[in-house]
N, C-alpha and C positions, 0 to 999 in steps of 0.2 A: 327249523331252518337248518340246512347243511353248514357245517363249522366253517368251512372255506368261504360259502357266500356270506355268512355273517361277519367274517373278517374284512371281507372287501366292503360290505354295507357300511362297516363302523368308518373305514378309511375315506369312503367318499363323505361322509358326513364331516369328517375332520377336514379334509381339505377344501370342501365347499365354502369354509371361511376364510380361506387364503386370498390375499390380493395379489394381483400380478405386477410383475415388473414392467415397467414401460421406459424404454430407452429414448430419450428426446435428446436433440442436439442442442447444445448450448447457443445461444444467440451471439454471446460475446466472445467466442473462440477467437483465439489469435493463432496465426498460421505462421510457421517458421519456415520460410521458403528456402528452397534448394541452394540459390545462389546467395541468399544472406548467410546461410549457413557455412558456406564454403568461404565467402569473404572474411566472416568472423575467424575461420580457422587459420587463414593465410595471414592475417593482421595480428593475431593475439595469442596463438597456441604457443605453448613453451617450445614445442619441436620446430615450428616454424620459425620462432624466434633464435633457436640454437642453429638453424640452416643458414641464417643471415649471418652468422659469426664465421663461416667457412672461409669466404673471400679475404676477410679481414686477417684471418689466421695466416692465409697463405701470402699475404702482402708482408705481413711481420717475417715470415720466413724468408721471402725473397730479399728483404732489407738486411736480414742476419747474412744471408749468403753474400751479398755485395760488401758487407762489411770486412770480409776478407781481403778486399782489394783498398781499404782505408789507409790512407798514409798515416805513419806511426812518428812520434816525436820522442826520443829519450835522451835524457843527460845524465852525465855523473861527475862528481866532484869528490876528489879524494887528497888529503893532506896529511904529511907527518912531520912533525917539530919535536925535537928531542935536545935538551941542554942547549937551547937558544939557538940550535942548528936546524936549518930547514932541510930535512931528508928530500922529500919530494912534495911539490903540489901538481895534481894532475886534474884536467878539465876536459871532458869529451863529451860531445853532442852529435846526435846522428839524426837524419830525417831519412825515411823510408817510404817510396813510392811503389807498392807492388802493383803489378796489372794482371789481368785474366790471362795472359799467357806465362810461360816462364822466365820472364824478363822483370827484374826489380831494379829501379833507380835508387841510387843511394848517394846522399849528399850528407856533409857534416863539417865540425870544425872542432879542433883540438889545440890545447895550450898548455904546455909542461914546463916545469922549472924545478930546481932542488940541486943539493950536492951529491945525492946518491941515486939520482934518478938513472933508470936503464937508458943506456945510450940509444937504444933502438926507439924508444919514446921522446927523445929530445926534439923539440921544436925551438925557433928563435923565439924572442921576447913578445912577437905580435901573434904568434900563434899560426896554424897552418890549416887552411881549407883544403876540402876534397870533395870531388862530384864525379860519380862513376856509374858502373852498371854491373850487375850481376845476372848471368844467363844460364839457365839448365839447358844444355845444347841436346840432350837425347832424351832421359827420361823426364817429362814435364814441361817440356817446351811448348807444345800446343794443347795437349790434355793434362790437366793437373787437378789438385783438389780444389782450387778455386774456380776454376771455371767451370768445373764437374757441379759443384754445389750451387752455383748460378743457373745453368741450364737446368738443374734438377728442380730448382726453386720455380723457375719459369714454367716448367711442365706442372709442378704442383698446383700453380694456380688454376690451370685447366681442370686439373683432378679434383680441386677444392669446389669448382663451380659444378661439375658433375656429382660429386657427393652431395651438395646443396641440393640439386634437382632429384637426387635419389631419395634424399630424407624426406624432401617435399612431395615426391611422388608416392612413397609408402605412406605418409601421412595421410594424404588425400584419397588413397585407395581405401584406406581402412576407415576412414571417416565417412566416406560415400556409400561403403558397404552397410557401416551401421545404421546410417539414415535410411537406407532402402530398406533393411531389416525393420526398422521403425515404421515405416510405410506399410511393410507387410502385414505386420500384427495390428496397425490401426486399421487397415482396410478390412481385415479379419473381423475386427470388431464391429463395424457397421454390419457385415453380412451376419454375424451371429446375434447382433441386436434385432435385426429383421427375423431371424430364425425364432427368438424368443417370442417377439410379436405374433408370429403365424402360429406359434404352438400354443401361446396363451389364448389366442381367438378361437383355437379349434378345440381347447379345453373348455372355455366359457360356454361356448355354442354346445358342446357336448353334455356339459352340465346342466345347461337350460332343458335340453331335451330329454336328459334323463330325469329331471324334476317333473316334466310334463309328460313321463311315461313313454316317450318314443325311444329312447336309447336306455341301454342296459348299463347296469353299475360297472360290469367289465369294461365296456366302451370308455366310460367316464374315467375309470381308474387308468387304463392304458394312455388316455389323452393326457392326464395328469404327470404319469411317469414320463412321457415324451417331452412334457413342458419343464419337468425338473432337469432332463437330461439336456436339453437346450441350455438351460442356466448353466449346468456344469460344464458344458463347452465354453461358454461365455466366459466363466471364471477361470477355466484353464489357459483360454486365450490371453486374459487379462494379466496373469502372471508374466507371461513372455512380454506383453507389452509394457509392463512396468521395468522389467529388465533392459528392454531395448530403449526405453526412454533415459534410463540411467546412462546406458552405453553412450547415448547421443550428448548427454551432458557432460561426460568426461572429455569431448572435444570442444566445449564452449568456454572460453576464457575471454575476460577484458581486464587490461592493465594488472596483469600477473595474478589474477583472482579468478577462481572458478565460477561459472554461472550456474543457475538451476532453472529449468524449464518452468515457467507458470503452469498450474495444474490443467488450465483450459488451452494449453498451447498444442496445436495440431500439425503434423506434417504437411507438406503440399501432396496434392493427390496425385498419384502415379500417372494419371492420364495426360496430366499437363505436361510432365516430363517425356512421355512417349511421344508426344505431338513435335516437341521442339528440338530433338536429337538428330543432327545430320552429321554423320561423319563419312570419311572415306578412307579406302584401302590404298596405301602406298608403302611398298617394300623399303623405299628409301629411307622413311622415316623410322623403321625399327633400327636401322644402322646408327642412327644418331640417339638411339635409347641411352639416357646418362650411365645405366648401368654396363653397357657395352663400351661408351666412351670413356668411363673411368677404368676398365680393365686395358683399354688401350693406353692411357696415360700410364697407369702403373708399368705395362710392358715397356714404354718409352723411357721412363726413369730408370729402370733395370738395364736397358740397353746403355744409356749414358754412363751408369755406374761400371758396366761390363768393359767400356772403352777404356776407363781408367784403371781396370784392373789389367787389361792387355798392355797398357802403357807400362804398368810396373814391371814388365817382363824384361825391358830396356834397361842397360846399365845407366847408373848417374854420372853425369859429366857436367860439372859446375865451373863456370869461368867467371873471374872477378877481375875488373879494371878501374882503378881510381887515379885520374891525374891529381897531383899534389901541388896547390897553389898557396904560394907565400902572400903575405899582407904587409901593409905599412902600419904607421901608427893611428892612420884614422880607418883602420880596418879595410881599406880598399886593396884590391888585389895588386900586389907588389911587381910580381913577375909571373910567368908563365914560361914553362919549359917542357916540352913534350918527353925530355929526358927524365923528369921527376913524377913518378907515379908508383902506385902499389899496384901488384898484380899477383893472381893466384889460380890455380887449377886443382879442381877435387875430383877423384873418380873412385867409384866404388860399384861393387856387383856380387851379388850372391852366386856362388859357384854351382849349385844344383838348382836353385829355384823353384824348390818343391812346395813351398808356402804359395809362392805367386801362381805356379801352374795349377795348385789345386783351387785358388780363388776364382781363376778363369774356368775351370772345370765346374765348379759349383754355379757359376753364374750363367753357364751354357744351360745347365740343368734348370735353374730357376726359369730362364727365358722359354724353354721347351714346355715346362709347367703353366707358365702365365699364358703361352700362346694356346695351349690344349683347353684351358679355362675359358679363353675369350673363343675359341671355336665352339666350344659346347654352348655357351651362353647365346651366342647369335644364332645357331640352329634351334635351340629351344625357344627362342623368343620369337622367330620366324613360324615355326610349327604352331605355338600358341596363339599367335596372332591370327594365322590363317584359319585354324580349327575355330577360334571365337567368331570370325567374320562369317564363316558357313554356318555356324550355330544361329546367328542372329536372324537368318532368313527363315529357319525352320521353327524358330520361337515366335516370329511373326505370323506364320501360318497357324501356329497352336493359338496364338491369340484370336486370330479370326474364327478358328473352329470353336473356340471356348465361348466366344462372343454370340454365335449362332446358338450353340447348345444351351446356354444361359437364357435365351428368349424363348427358344422351343420348350425348356423344362418349366419355364414359367407358365406357359400357357396350358401345359400337361397338368401342373398343380391346381391352377384356376379352374380347369375343367372337372377335375376329380372332386375339388371343393364343392363345385355346383352340384355333382352327383350325389356329394354326401349329404348336401342339404336337403335332396328329396328321397333319402333313404336308399339310394341304389350304389352306395360305396361303403367302405367301412374306414375305422381308425387307421387300420393296418395300412390300408392303400393310400390314405392321405398321408401317413408317415413317409412312405416309400416316395411318392412323389415330391414331399417336401425334402428329404434327405437328397434326392438327386439334384433339385433345384438350388438347395443351399451348396451342395457339394460343386455344382457347376460355378456358382459364383466365387467359391474360395479357389478353385483351379483358375477360373480367369484372371483374380487379383493375383495369383501366385504366378500364373504365364506373365504378366505385367513386369512384375517384380523380377522374374528370372531373366527376361529380356534386358532390364535395365542393368542387372549384374553381370550379364554377358557381354553388355556394351561397356560396362565399367571394365570388365578384363580387357577387352580390345583395346579401349583407350590407354590402358595401362601397359600393355605389350607393344602397342605401336606408337608410343612415345608421344601421344596426343592429350594426355591428360592434363598436364600443366597448361599446355597452350589453348586447350579447349576452355580452360577457366580463364 
């Protein structure tokens, strides 16, 4: 016997005792639906929980900004006594009511006594009340740090909502992409399981024909090799399926604890999602995308800050006026005379204003930079959304073509198997027909998933991802 034929004959005898791998669906399989998956993420995922904190943080920032207009009360008591002599005893209190403009209402009470008291601080025995006003007439009258902080904090509330939606958008996009990837490898598993079954049937039939003397050992060995390759393809896909399942588990949480999928949990079939997706193309939706709106909010915040910088180019002129009111022993106002008052004027202005002019210039440059970023983002989203919308129709056509091809290749494979049964074909031709059929099934599943991913891209670009959910 030829050495090569002897080795083949031994191999055939060895593999004739092997048992086939039969893939059967579990009757108790659980399905993690697409909607349940997304609902779980929105309710329990840490990033979703983090996103919920954004508005609260903005509310706290607004409260802090409004705190600059809170009234303040301060009081001071000072006394000096030496050698049984009262040098001085002074009590002063003041209540300030700042406003969001450059106006501050000031009121207070003071009472002093002592042998060595500074004459300008002297009051009668009942003390002196005063109620007046302080005004920044130039720098700070309408635009100042207080109202700038409040306006920025209000704009920051809008920014926080858009940042919240951006976080949710990114979270959902990545989670959905991961789910579709899991669907892809699971659908491949079904096809490759069928591939193993077909290859095993060919192998067992060829082996029986070999034992009956109808087929050669070369045919049997070739059928066995094809069967082993089918198992190898299935195992390779199994690795990717395990990784995709683990990626899906990264998005599943409940009460701050990560969840694991049960071994028999399956994704929803991709055909179900394909039937129910209905979207529309509307360029106005893209303008409201949270990424664009967040850029607009940042631009507004910077413009508010720029107004304050320009305000500081003005000189400072502050006017104070406080009528003085004497009191009686029961602390009631004793007399009021418009001739009794305290008044002052303060003025200051840098001579070169180099620091202030530099701040204004840098603010202009920052505004230009933000505007350029905004224009780029808008153009990018519009182009991506339009391209994604157009690609969906192409992928839908591809799905229809692959559907037809899968049916036709199945008929060719069945016909070739029938010819092989009567000795009119070969294992080689059977393998080619099988490869084409399995390849068409894989391409069909891949086309469905590609469409879902392109739809996901469009929902993300057109600001319909959150609203759609």
